[in-house]
C-alpha positions in Angstrom: 38.0 -23.6 -22.6 40.6 -23.9 -25.4 42.2 -27.2 -26.1 45.4 -26.2 -24.9 44.2 -25.0 -21.5 42.3 -28.3 -21.2 45.5 -30.1 -21.7 47.4 -28.1 -19.2 44.7 -28.4 -16.4 44.8 -32.2 -17.1 48.5 -32.3 -16.9 48.3 -30.5 -13.4 45.7 -32.9 -12.2 47.9 -35.9 -13.2 51.0 -34.2 -11.7 49.2 -33.6 -8.3 48.0 -37.3 -8.4 51.5 -38.5 -9.0 52.6 -36.3 -5.9 50.0 -37.6 -3.5 50.6 -41.3 -4.4 54.3 -40.8 -3.4 53.3 -39.6 0.0 54.5 -42.1 2.6 52.0 -43.8 5.0 51.4 -41.4 7.7 53.0 -42.2 11.0 50.5 -41.0 14.1 51.8 -37.8 15.4 53.8 -37.2 12.4 53.8 -33.7 10.5 51.2 -33.8 7.8 51.9 -33.7 4.3 49.7 -30.8 3.0 49.3 -29.7 -0.8 50.4 -26.4 -1.5 49.3 -25.9 -4.9 45.8 -24.2 -3.9 48.1 -21.3 -3.0 48.7 -20.7 -6.7 45.0 -21.4 -8.1 41.6 -19.3 -7.9 39.7 -22.1 -6.1 38.9 -20.1 -2.7 37.6 -23.3 -1.2 40.6 -25.2 -1.7 42.6 -22.3 -0.5 40.5 -22.1 2.5 41.4 -25.9 3.1 44.9 -25.3 2.8 44.7 -22.5 5.2 42.9 -24.6 7.6 45.5 -27.4 7.3 48.6 -25.0 7.8 46.6 -23.4 10.9 46.2 -26.7 12.5 49.9 -27.9 11.9 51.1 -24.4 13.5 48.8 -25.0 16.7 50.4 -28.7 16.9 54.0 -28.6 16.3 54.8 -26.0 14.0 56.0 -28.7 11.4 54.4 -29.8 8.3 55.5 -31.1 4.7 54.5 -29.3 1.2 53.9 -30.8 -2.2 52.7 -28.8 -4.9 55.0 -25.9 -4.2 56.2 -25.3 -7.6 59.9 -25.8 -7.2 61.1 -27.6 -10.0 62.5 -31.1 -9.2 65.4 -30.6 -11.4 66.7 -27.6 -9.1 66.2 -29.8 -6.1 68.3 -32.6 -7.6 70.9 -30.0 -8.9 71.3 -28.6 -5.2 71.8 -32.1 -3.9 74.6 -32.7 -6.8 76.2 -29.7 -5.9 76.3 -30.0 -2.5 77.9 -33.7 -2.6 80.2 -32.5 -5.0 81.7 -30.0 -2.3 81.7 -32.0 0.5 83.4 -34.8 -1.2 86.4 -32.2 -1.4 89.5 -33.2 0.9 89.4 -31.6 4.3 92.1 -29.1 3.7 90.2 -27.7 0.6 86.9 -27.1 2.3 88.7 -25.5 5.1 90.2 -22.8 2.8 86.5 -21.4 2.8 85.9 -21.6 6.8 83.5 -19.0 7.5 85.3 -17.5 10.5 87.5 -16.1 7.8 84.5 -13.9 6.4 83.2 -10.8 8.3 79.7 -12.1 7.3 79.9 -15.5 8.6 79.4 -16.9 5.0 81.4 -20.1 4.2 82.2 -23.3 5.4 81.0 -24.9 8.9 83.5 -27.4 10.1 82.6 -30.9 11.4 81.2 -30.6 15.2 81.4 -26.8 14.9 77.7 -26.7 16.4 76.7 -28.2 19.7 73.1 -28.1 20.6 73.1 -30.4 23.6 76.4 -30.6 24.6 76.6 -34.4 25.2 79.8 -34.8 22.8 82.3 -32.9 21.0 79.9 -31.6 18.9 77.1 -32.1 16.4 78.2 -34.9 13.6 77.6 -32.9 10.8 79.4 -30.1 8.4 78.0 -27.4 6.4 78.1 -24.4 4.2 76.5 -20.9 4.7 75.0 -19.0 1.9 73.0 -15.6 1.8 71.7 -13.1 -1.0 74.6 -12.7 -3.0 75.0 -8.9 -2.3 77.0 -6.3 -4.3 79.8 -4.9 -2.4 78.1 -1.6 -2.0 74.8 -2.8 -0.5 74.4 -1.5 3.0 74.3 -4.8 4.7 77.5 -5.8 3.2 79.0 -2.3 4.4 77.2 -2.7 7.8 79.0 -6.2 8.3 75.7 -7.7 9.0 75.7 -11.6 10.0 75.2 -13.8 6.8 74.2 -10.7 4.8 77.3 -10.3 2.4 79.2 -11.8 -0.7 79.2 -15.1 -0.9 82.2 -17.8 -1.2 82.2 -20.0 -4.1 84.8 -22.9 -3.7 87.1 -23.1 -6.8 87.7 -26.9 -6.6 84.4 -27.8 -7.5 83.8 -29.6 -10.7 82.1 -26.5 -12.1 82.3 -23.6 -10.3 79.8 -21.6 -12.3 77.4 -24.2 -12.3 77.7 -24.4 -8.5 77.3 -20.7 -8.2 74.2 -20.6 -10.8 72.7 -23.7 -8.7 73.0 -21.8 -5.3 71.9 -18.5 -6.2 68.7 -20.0 -8.3 68.0 -21.9 -5.4 68.2 -19.4 -2.7 66.0 -17.1 -5.0 63.3 -20.0 -5.4 63.2 -20.6 -1.6 63.0 -16.9 -0.8 60.0 -16.8 -3.1 58.5 -20.1 -1.5 59.1 -18.7 2.0 57.2 -15.6 1.3 54.2 -17.4 -0.2 54.3 -19.5 2.9 54.1 -16.6 5.1 51.2 -15.2 3.1 49.2 -18.3 4.0 50.3 -18.1 7.8 49.2 -14.4 7.6 45.7 -15.8 6.5 45.8 -18.7 9.3 45.9 -15.6 11.6 42.9 -13.7 9.8 45.5 -11.3 8.6 45.6 -9.8 5.2 47.8 -12.1 3.1 50.3 -9.4 2.6 50.8 -8.6 6.2 54.3 -9.6 6.4 55.2 -7.6 3.1 57.3 -5.4 5.3 58.9 -8.0 6.9 60.0 -9.4 3.7 61.6 -6.3 2.3 65.4 -6.7 2.0 65.3 -9.9 3.9 68.2 -12.1 5.5 67.7 -15.7 4.8 70.4 -18.3 4.9 70.9 -21.4 2.7 72.8 -24.0 4.3 73.4 -27.3 2.8 74.5 -29.8 5.2 76.3 -33.2 5.0 76.2 -35.6 7.8 78.8 -38.9 7.8 77.4 -42.5 8.3 76.5 -43.3 11.8 76.5 -47.2 12.2 73.1 -48.6 13.8 74.7 -49.2 17.1 75.8 -45.8 17.4 75.6 -44.1 20.9 72.2 -42.4 21.2 74.2 -39.4 22.5 76.0 -38.9 19.0 73.6 -36.8 17.3 73.8 -35.6 13.6 72.2 -32.5 15.1 71.2 -32.2 18.9 67.5 -31.2 19.9 67.3 -27.7 19.0 64.3 -25.4 17.7 65.1 -23.0 15.0 66.1 -19.4 15.5 64.2 -17.4 12.7 60.8 -17.0 11.1 60.4 -20.1 8.6 62.7 -22.8 7.9 62.3 -24.8 4.4 64.1 -28.3 4.5 64.8 -30.4 1.6 66.0 -33.8 2.7 67.3 -36.7 0.8 65.8 -40.3 1.2 67.8 -41.6 4.0 65.8 -40.3 6.9 67.0 -39.4 10.4 65.0 -36.2 11.0 62.9 -36.4 14.3 60.3 -34.2 15.8 59.3 -34.1 19.6 55.9 -35.1 20.1 55.1 -33.2 23.7 51.8 -35.5 24.5 53.7 -38.7 24.4 57.1 -37.3 25.2 58.4 -39.4 21.9 60.2 -38.6 19.2 58.5 -39.2 15.9 60.1 -39.7 12.4 59.6 -37.3 9.8 59.9 -39.7 6.8 61.2 -38.4 3.3 58.4 -37.6 0.8 59.8 -37.2 -2.7 59.9 -33.8 -4.0 58.4 -32.4 -0.9 60.0 -29.6 1.6 59.5 -29.8 5.4 58.4 -26.7 6.7 58.7 -25.5 10.3 58.4 -22.4 12.4 61.2 -20.7 14.4 61.5 -19.2 17.7 61.1 -15.9 16.0 57.4 -16.6 14.7 56.9 -18.6 17.9 57.6 -15.0 19.8 55.8 -13.0 17.2 52.6 -14.9 17.8 53.0 -14.7 21.6 53.4 -18.6 21.7 50.2 -19.1 19.9 52.2 -21.1 17.1 54.7 -23.8 18.3 58.4 -23.7 17.4 59.0 -27.4 18.0 62.1 -29.5 19.0 63.7 -31.7 16.5 67.0 -33.5 15.9 68.6 -35.9 13.3 70.0 -39.4 14.1 71.6 -40.8 11.2 72.0 -44.6 11.9 71.5 -45.6 8.4 74.9 -46.5 7.7 74.9 -44.1 4.6 75.8 -40.4 4.2 73.0 -38.0 4.7 72.3 -35.0 2.9 69.8 -32.2 3.8 69.2 -28.6 2.8 67.6 -26.1 5.1 66.8 -22.6 4.2 66.4 -20.3 7.0 64.2 -17.3 6.5 64.8 -14.6 9.1 63.0 -11.4 7.0 64.3 -7.9 7.4 67.2 -7.8 10.1 65.5 -4.4 11.5 62.0 -5.3 11.4 60.5 -5.0 14.7 59.3 -8.4 16.3 56.2 -7.4 18.3 52.9 -9.3 19.1 51.0 -9.9 15.7 47.3 -8.8 16.1 44.9 -11.1 17.5 47.5 -13.0 19.4 47.1 -11.3 22.7 46.4 -13.1 25.7 42.7 -13.1 27.4 43.9 -9.9 29.2 45.1 -8.3 26.1 48.8 -8.4 26.9 51.8 -9.9 25.3 54.9 -11.9 26.9 57.8 -10.4 25.2 59.0 -7.2 24.6 59.4 -5.9 21.0 63.1 -6.7 19.4 64.9 -6.1 16.3 65.0 -9.4 14.3 68.7 -9.2 13.9 69.3 -8.9 17.6 67.1 -11.9 18.2 68.8 -14.2 15.7 72.5 -12.9 16.8 71.7 -14.0 20.7 70.3 -17.5 19.3 73.2 -17.8 17.1 76.1 -17.2 19.8 74.3 -19.5 22.3 74.7 -22.6 19.8 77.7 -21.9 18.5 79.8 -20.5 21.1 78.2 -21.3 24.6 76.6 -24.8 23.5 73.1 -24.1 25.4 70.9 -25.9 23.3 68.9 -27.8 25.7 69.5 -25.3 28.4 67.8 -22.7 26.6 65.0 -25.2 25.4 64.2 -26.6 28.8 60.9 -24.8 29.1 59.7 -26.2 25.8 59.4 -29.9 26.8 60.7 -32.2 29.2 62.6 -35.0 27.3 62.4 -38.4 28.6 
């Protein structure tokens, strides 16, 4: 081993120890914090531990946090900065980019546009939808596929070119990380790590920075930043700031568990598509946001839904004891579009999810 290699290994060990030292004290029932770095290394034993940890998390709640993921902290910080820059603009400027005016539904999402629980006028958040920045002649653009098209980049931000570069760099980084996570998920099901390769070909994936206005500590319990819901797609990767407010439902105790922010970590959760695909072997869990910090909250979820034409059928080995599957095959895009319509048009979040858990 050369001196430079020794220094590199030492630096990596120190970096991992620093990350581990920043993990908050674990709350009973909370999603575990998992070191993802063995995925990138040649240590078969460490990778096997990673696979076991992810399998356990997918079986229990479908939620976990990861450190050691390889996404630079500078890029995470830049995304928060660009997000805050946009959301600080006057409402009339933000509404110029309303996604309703974009055939691919990319652009600004107004406050209270989404309503998962139907208890108030809508969820107390605003957002912005970004997809892969595709050229005009790409088939997805020509076909008008939802969230697959040409992004809109606001003119009014401090530096539009930096804004655009940050968004696109972050989208690419999240796409790569989502596909690495899918490789691990494949291994948790005793499938080849490249099993999801066709699903990952020409994927649809949405980057959706969110801004939650501050709520006072005594705000009504019915006033959600985002109401109880499960995600639609395959895998979600969330970067949350240090304000907190994300909660995951714990079915055994029928309580909501706080997902405490871990510096530099991503919260990963499985969506309904993966739950269906696994024949309900893996969980897509209820979660919500209540921001009673008195501060503004920012989060940056990334929703990976894979190839829109991929057929979601029962994964090998996930059949029930009689060899049957609960669900018929469905195109990925058809599944996503149906769920999207329910929450943006019909406010049926809890009605649709009532079979997953009884909320006290």
